[in-house]
C-alpha positions in Angstrom: 83.1 56.8 -8.7 79.9 57.3 -6.8 79.6 60.5 -4.7 79.1 59.1 -1.2 81.1 58.3 1.9 83.0 55.1 1.2 83.5 52.6 4.0 86.2 50.2 2.6 86.6 47.1 4.8 90.3 46.5 5.1 91.0 43.0 3.6 87.3 42.4 4.1 85.9 41.9 7.6 89.4 41.1 8.8 88.6 41.6 12.5 86.0 38.7 12.5 87.0 36.6 9.4 90.3 35.4 7.8 91.5 38.4 5.8 91.3 38.5 2.0 88.9 35.6 1.7 85.5 35.4 0.1 83.8 34.9 3.5 85.5 38.0 4.8 84.3 40.0 1.8 80.7 38.8 2.2 80.8 39.5 6.0 82.1 43.0 5.4 79.0 43.8 3.4 76.7 42.5 6.1 78.6 44.6 8.6 77.9 47.8 6.7 80.8 48.3 4.3 80.1 50.0 1.0 83.4 48.7 -0.5 86.1 46.2 -0.1 89.9 46.8 0.2 92.0 43.9 -1.0 95.5 43.0 -2.1 96.6 41.4 -5.3 99.7 39.5 -6.3 100.9 37.4 -9.3 101.5 33.6 -9.0 104.3 31.8 -10.7 102.0 30.9 -13.6 100.8 34.5 -14.0 97.4 34.3 -12.2 96.1 37.2 -10.1 95.4 36.1 -6.5 94.2 38.0 -3.4 96.8 37.9 -0.7 98.5 40.5 1.4 101.8 39.3 2.8 105.2 39.1 1.1 105.8 35.8 2.9 103.5 32.8 3.1 104.5 31.9 6.6 101.8 33.8 8.6 98.8 32.6 6.7 99.8 29.2 5.2 102.8 28.2 7.3 104.7 27.6 4.1 108.1 28.8 2.9 108.5 31.3 0.0 106.3 33.8 -1.7 103.2 33.9 -3.8 105.3 34.2 -6.9 107.0 30.8 -6.1 103.8 28.8 -6.5 101.2 28.1 -9.2 97.6 28.9 -8.6 96.8 25.2 -8.4 99.4 24.7 -5.7 98.1 27.7 -3.7 94.5 26.5 -3.9 95.5 23.4 -2.0 96.7 25.5 1.0 94.2 26.4 3.8 93.6 30.2 4.0 91.2 30.0 7.0 92.5 27.7 9.7 95.2 30.1 10.9 92.5 32.5 12.0 90.1 30.0 13.5 89.4 26.4 13.0 85.8 27.3 12.1 87.2 28.6 8.8 89.3 25.6 8.0 89.2 24.6 4.3 88.9 28.1 2.8 91.1 28.6 -0.3 92.8 31.6 -1.6 90.6 33.6 -4.0 91.6 34.9 -7.4 90.9 38.5 -8.4 88.3 37.1 -10.9 86.4 35.5 -8.0 86.1 38.9 -6.4 85.3 40.8 -9.6 82.5 38.3 -10.4 81.0 39.0 -7.0 81.5 42.8 -7.3 79.8 42.9 -10.7 76.8 41.0 -9.3 76.5 43.0 -6.1 77.6 46.5 -7.2 80.4 46.5 -4.7 83.0 49.3 -4.7 86.6 48.0 -4.8 90.0 49.3 -3.7 92.5 47.0 -5.3 96.0 47.4 -3.9 98.8 46.0 -6.0 101.3 44.3 -3.7 104.3 45.0 -6.0 106.6 47.2 -3.9 109.3 44.5 -4.2 108.3 43.2 -7.7 109.0 45.4 -10.7 108.0 44.9 -14.4 106.1 41.7 -13.8 103.0 42.9 -15.8 100.6 43.0 -12.9 99.3 46.5 -13.9 98.2 45.3 -17.4 96.7 42.1 -16.0 94.6 43.9 -13.3 93.5 46.5 -15.8 92.3 43.9 -18.3 90.5 42.0 -15.6 88.6 45.1 -14.4 87.7 46.0 -18.0 86.5 42.5 -18.8 84.0 42.8 -15.9 83.1 46.4 -16.8 84.0 47.6 -13.3 86.0 50.7 -14.0 83.5 53.0 -12.3 83.4 50.8 -9.2 87.2 50.4 -8.8 90.2 52.4 -7.4 93.6 50.9 -7.9 96.3 51.8 -5.3 99.9 51.0 -4.8 102.9 52.1 -2.7 105.0 51.8 -5.9 105.1 55.1 -7.9 106.5 53.4 -11.0 103.4 51.1 -11.0 101.1 54.2 -11.0 102.9 55.3 -14.2 102.4 51.9 -15.8 98.7 51.9 -14.9 98.2 55.1 -16.8 99.6 53.4 -19.9 97.1 50.5 -19.7 94.1 52.8 -20.5 92.1 50.9 -17.9 89.7 53.7 -17.0 89.6 53.0 -13.3 90.7 55.7 -10.9 94.1 55.4 -9.2 95.2 56.3 -5.7 98.6 57.6 -4.4 99.1 55.4 -1.3 101.9 56.3 1.2 103.1 55.9 4.7 105.0 58.3 6.9 104.7 62.0 6.3 104.6 64.0 3.0 104.4 67.7 2.8 101.8 68.8 0.2 100.9 65.2 -0.5 98.3 66.4 -3.1 101.3 67.3 -5.4 102.2 63.6 -5.6 98.7 62.6 -6.5 98.8 65.2 -9.3 102.2 64.1 -10.5 101.0 60.5 -11.0 97.5 61.5 -12.3 95.7 60.0 -9.3 92.2 61.0 -8.4 92.7 59.8 -4.8 95.1 60.1 -1.9 95.3 57.3 0.6 97.2 58.7 3.5 97.7 57.2 7.0 95.0 58.5 9.3 97.4 60.6 11.4 98.2 62.7 8.4 94.7 64.0 7.9 93.9 67.4 9.4 91.5 70.2 8.5 94.3 72.0 6.5 95.2 68.7 4.8 91.6 68.2 3.7 91.2 71.8 2.6 94.4 71.6 0.5 93.2 68.5 -1.3 89.8 70.0 -1.9 91.4 73.1 -3.5 93.4 70.8 -5.9 90.5 68.4 -6.6 92.0 65.4 -4.9 89.8 62.9 -3.0 90.9 61.6 0.4 90.4 58.1 1.7 92.7 57.5 4.7 93.7 54.1 6.0 94.2 52.6 9.5 91.0 54.3 10.6 89.9 51.8 13.3 89.0 53.5 16.5 85.9 55.5 17.5 87.7 58.8 17.7 89.5 58.3 14.4 86.3 57.3 12.5 84.4 60.2 14.1 87.2 62.7 13.2 87.3 61.6 9.5 83.5 61.9 9.2 83.6 65.4 10.7 86.6 66.5 8.5 84.6 65.5 5.4 87.0 62.9 3.9 85.5 60.9 1.0 85.7 57.7 2.9 87.9 55.5 5.1 89.7 52.2 5.0 88.9 50.4 8.2 88.8 47.0 9.9 85.7 48.2 11.8 83.0 48.6 9.1 80.1 48.0 11.6 81.3 50.9 13.8 81.9 53.2 10.9 78.4 52.4 9.4 76.7 53.1 12.7 78.6 56.4 13.3 78.0 57.6 9.7 74.3 56.9 9.7 73.9 58.4 13.1 75.9 61.5 12.3 73.8 64.6 11.8 76.4 67.3 11.6 78.9 66.3 8.9 80.9 69.2 7.5 80.1 69.8 3.9 82.7 69.0 1.2 84.2 72.0 -0.4 
């Protein structure tokens, strides 16, 4: 991965555009993001689509889950109207749609596998193969809340970095990253302290916290010297980062 502070836009520019859509990803780059965080699931016919929720109700107003529908069926649903009528007619993107754009624009990607409740469905292999086809291993980090999935990712030989993603509190969280051969930790922002950063640096683990959305939180992460953030406010993060003159050096 490139050695610079990463501003991952959470589900794209999700504060101003319908999340996990191509317009949201394009807007995130205009707003100063250096990378995109997105969520991937498998359809009934084994296609990789970009979608966050376990249920379809909030976005599509439909019953069931992504795995209950084919890609063709999902493409007929409106992925933008729920957010604002201005975005009516947007369809759900596939992972390949995003990878094509990332390859053309040199975009950094954080692909989260939404498989906490789905085991042994082959998503790890499919995502790894898609990344390799596009030659995006050096631009991609794969994360998941599912530790078993991290083990399966190692077996794919993908070459992309992986991240140990967690919620709540973990003592010595860096140990879990080491256990699952992850280059990154993705902790909730409230976990990150000066001692947390120092411990991760000592054990060669990079830190990209999530839910970093307020001015004080973004400022604190910059000052602590994390490797980046996952935020729904990429414009604010970009302005703070490029106006910051006294960042603490990484150890």
